[in-house]
N, C-alpha and C positions, 0 to 999 in steps of 0.2 A: 135226062135224067140230072144232068148238076143242074139246069135254069127249075128243078121241080126241089129239090135240097135249096137250093138259095132261098128261092122263093119262103120256106120249109122256115128258114135262118132267120130273114128278115118278119116273121109272120111272131115268131118265137119272141125276140127281141122288143118289136113295137110295143109289146104290153106295157114294159116296165123301163123301156131308153127312150133317146130318141134316135139312137142308131139306122130308126130310118127318112129321118127327114137331114142327111147331110148334103153339105151344099158342095160340090163341084169346084174345084179350085184350077184343077185342067190337070193336063200329061205332062209329064218332064219326063225322060231320059227312056221313054216306055212303061211309066208304072202312070196307073189314075192316083192323083193326088184329092183326100176330100176332109172336110171339119162338120162337123155336126155337136148337138146337145142341146141345151135349152135354159132359161132362166126360168126360175120357177120361186114365186111369190107368194106367202102361205102364212094364215093366220089362223092359230086355233085355240077356240075355246072350250077345256077341259072342265066337264066336273064332276071328279071323283067318288067315287063309291065312299072312302075316307079322306077328311083332309076338307080346305078348301076348295074355291074355283078360280082357277087360274083364265088368263091371256096370255098366248107369246106368238112372235110373229118372225119369220124372217128367209131369207133368200139363199141358205147354205145348200138346201140341197140341187142348186144348178150348178149344172156341168157344161166338160168341153170333152170333143175326143177328136180323135186324127187316125184317119185311116190312110193305107198306102192299099193300090190292089195291080198289080202284074201277074202276063203270061210269060213262065224263065222252063223254056225248052218244054212246051207241051203242058207243064203243066199252070193250073191256076194261086196265087202265091196271094193272100193278105196279113197284112201286118193291121193291130188293133191296138189304140193305148188311149183308154179314157181315166180321168179325175171327176170329184164333184170338191167342195167345201162343206162335208158334215164333220170333218177333221175330228167325231168318235166326240166330243166334247159334251159336257153337260154340264157344266156352269154356265148359267143363262147371263151371266153376268160380263162374259167374254165374248165379242165381235169380231175379234178378228181370226176367223177359220182356216186356219191353214185348209189346203189342199191335200189331196189321198188320193191313193191309187184305187180307182175299182176293176180296171179289166187292161190286161197287155199281153196279150196273143198271138201267137204268129200258124196261121191255115195254110196248109197245102193240100188242094186237092180234098179231100175228106177228114182230111187227119190237122187237128189241133190241139196245140199245147200252149200252156202258159197259165197267166190267171186269168179265170171267166166264170161265168155260172159253173154251177155245180150238175152232175148227170142229175140229182134230187129234180132241181131245177128244172131241167129239161123236160122230164116226165109228166109236168105238172103248169107250171107257169102258162105254156103256149096255148093249154084248154081251160083257161079261169077268166074271167071277167075282169074289169077294166075297172081298181080302185083307189085312190088319192091318195091316202093312208099309207106313207112312206113305212111304215112300220107292220101292213097290215097285207102285204102279198104273199101269199103262200099260204096264210094262219089255217089251221086245218087240214093239210097236207102236208108229206114228209120233206117237204121244201118251205117249211115255215117259219126255221129259224135264218132270220137277216145277217145274224152272226157270223154264219159259214157260209152263207150261200154263193160267196167266192171263195174257195180256198185259194191257199197260194200258188200251187201246181196245181193242172187238171190235166189232163190227157183223152183227149176223145177224138171214138173211131165210128165214123157214121158210116157204111157202108148197106147204101139204100134206105129203107127204114128201119135198120138197127141204129144204135147208139150203145157202145162203151165207154165206158169211163172211168180213169182211175186219178187218183186226190188224193193230195196231201193229207195223211192221216191226221184226224183231230186228238187221236191217240198218238202224245209226243213218241211215245214207247213203242208202235205198234211193227209190227215184220213185215208188214205188208200194206199196197193201200186202201184206204177205202175205194170199193167198187160199186156201181151201178151200170147196169142194163137194162136197155129198154126198147119196145117196139112203137112204130107208129104207125097206125093205117090209115091215110088219107083217100074218103068217096069223093066222087066223080062230081056229087052233090054238094062238096063243099063240107061232108061233116066230116071229124078227127077223135081218132082211140086210143090212148097210150096203154100199156102195161111195162109196170118196171121191179127189176128186184133189185135190193139194196143189201150190201155186207159191208162189215166193217169188225174190226179188233176193239173193242171196250175196256177199259182200266176195271175191275173192281175192286182193288183195293184190297182184298180178300184171297184169290187166286190168283192172281198178276193180272188177268186177261181172260174173256170170254167171247166170241165170235157171237154178236147177232144179226139179222136181218129182219128184212119189212118189204111186204108185198103192195104196190101200189096199182090202181086203176084211176083210169081220169079219160073223160071224152068231151067233146064240145061242138054239139049239135048247133044248123044251122036253119036260118025258116024265113027267111028274105029279109027283113029286117028286124028278125028277133032272131037271138043265142041261147039257148040252154046249157049251161057250164056243169059238170059234174066230177065228182071224183071220191077216191075211197084209198083209202091205206090201212095195213096191220102190220103191226111188230113189233121186235127187241132190241135192243140196244142201238135203233135210231133217234131217239127221242132229240139227242143233241142238232139233229136238222129238221124236228118239224118244231123244233122251241117249247116242248111242254113235255113231262118226265120228273123225275125226283129231284129235287134242286134246281135242275137247269131253266125250268123257267123264273126262278126268283135270285139264284145268283149268280151273275155273270162270272164270277172265278170257275164255277164247277165246270164249266167249258170244258176248260183245258184240265178236269181232274174228271171227281165221281159222277157226271153231271146224270148220267143214265142207270144207275144202279141205286139200289135201299140199302138200309141201314146193314142188313145181310151180305149187302154182296152182289144183292142177285140182279139181275137185268130189269126192268122194270117193260112192262110193255105199254102201248100205248096204239089207241085205235080212233080215226079220225077221218069224217067226210067234209065237203062242202058242197052248193048247191048257189049257183047264180044264175042271175035272167039278165039280159041285155037288150035295150030296146034302143034304136036309131027313129027318132020319133018325126025325124026331116035332115035338110042338108046339115044344118048348123046340130039341131040340137040333138044328142045321146042319153042314155039311165042306164043305171046296171043297180042292182040287189042281191048281195051277198048276204049268205047262212055259211057258218065256217062251228066245227066242233071237233075236240078232240077230246079223249078220256081215255088217265093213264091209273094203272095199280094204283101208283100212289106218286105224289106229287113234291111233299116235305112233310117233316109233322107238323108245320107252321101252317100249312096251308089244310083248309077243311076242305074243301071240296077239291074231289079231283079230276071235274071234266072243265075245262076251260071252251065256253062262246062266244063266239063274237059277229056282228051283224053289222052290213053295211047299206048307205043306202046315198045315192050319188045322181047327180045333174050334171050336165058339160057341155058347154055350149061356145062355139066354134065363133068367135066374135070377129076375128079375121083368117085368112090362112095361114095353120099354123097358130096363133093364139088362141087360144082355149083360156075360157074361165069356169069355173064351178066351187059348186059346192057337195059338202058330203054330212051325212051323219051316221054316227057309228057308236056302238054302244059293244064293252067287254067286260064279264062277271070277275075275272081276274090281272090281277096284276104281271106282266110277263117282262122283267127287266127295267129299269129306273123309267126310261124314256116311256112307256107301254101302262098307262095306269089302268085300273078296272075303273071302269064308269062310264062315262058319255063323251063325244066330243063332238064340235061341231068346224069343218076345215072351210077354207075359204082361201080361194088359189085363183095365181094367173097363172100361165104358162105359156112362154115364147118359144117354140120349136125351130133350129132354123140345123 
C-alpha cells in the first residue's frame, strides 16, 4: 500500500515538476539526501488578438529542489524544499530574477504539512496531458489558476485512495480553511479516476461571506502508447481556483478581494471541462493535444464573452536522457491576468532535468 501511494505521488508531480528525476546524493546519518530540478530555456512568439506581435525568451522557469527521506521509529519521513526563479516579475527589462519558494513541506507517512500543491491540483493535474505552457496547466479545471495552486499552508491526509485537504483560505477573514475531499481509483489495466468536492468561504462584500462549493471528475485512460485525459467540474465560489469568473480572470487584485461574486454580491457559478490525447510515437518522440473550456455566469463588465477556451498542441523530443526539446502551439480566446494574453502563441523550449 505504501509503495502504491508513493507511485501515485510520483506520477502526480512528474507532470509539472522534476521531482521524479532527483539525483541521489547519498545517505548521511540514516537519512537519504537528493537534489533535483531542471534548467529550462524557452522562447515564446505571441500574436495577440489585440496589439502587436512580440517575442520573449528567458530561463526564469528553471528550478531546483532538495529532498531528505528517513525512517524514524517505523515512520516514513520526507522533507522537501523547492524554488524557481520566476520572481512574479512582469517587467521584461529586469532580467535579475529573484528566487521564490514553490514547495516547503514535511510528509510523515500519509500526512503532509507545508506549502505545496492544493487539493484541487491533485484532483486534476495527475490525470491531465503534458503541456509546455507555464500558465496553461489546469486551465478548464477547478485547479486552473496558478496564483493559488500552492497555498501558503496545506494539510493533506491520504488514507488509501482518499485525500482530505485543509488549506490556507484565499479569503483572509475566513472562519475556517478552504477544504477539498477527493477519491482516486486506479485499475490494474492502468486507468485512473478521481472525484472531488471542494468548499470554501467566499467574501461577497454585501453579506460578509457565503459558502461556495464545486464538484469535479477527472479520468486518465491508458491504451498502450496512447492515453486519453478527461475532466469536468461545476460549482460556485471556486472561481479563484479555476482562474475564471467575475473579475477574477482580468484583475489580479481581486484574488484577495471579491473575485467570485458579481456586482450584486451573488456567487458566480462556473462550469469547465478538458479533453486531451497523448501519444508516444517512439522511445524519443511524444505529442499532446488538449482542449479546455470554462463558462461563467459572468466574468466582468468589460468582458463580453463569458466562456474561456484554450487549445494546446505540442511535440516533445528526448534528444538525450533527461534532455527534452519541444514546440507548442496554443490559442486562447481571452486574456487571463497580465502574462496570459488572448490570441496565439508558439513556444520553443529546451529542458534538462536532473
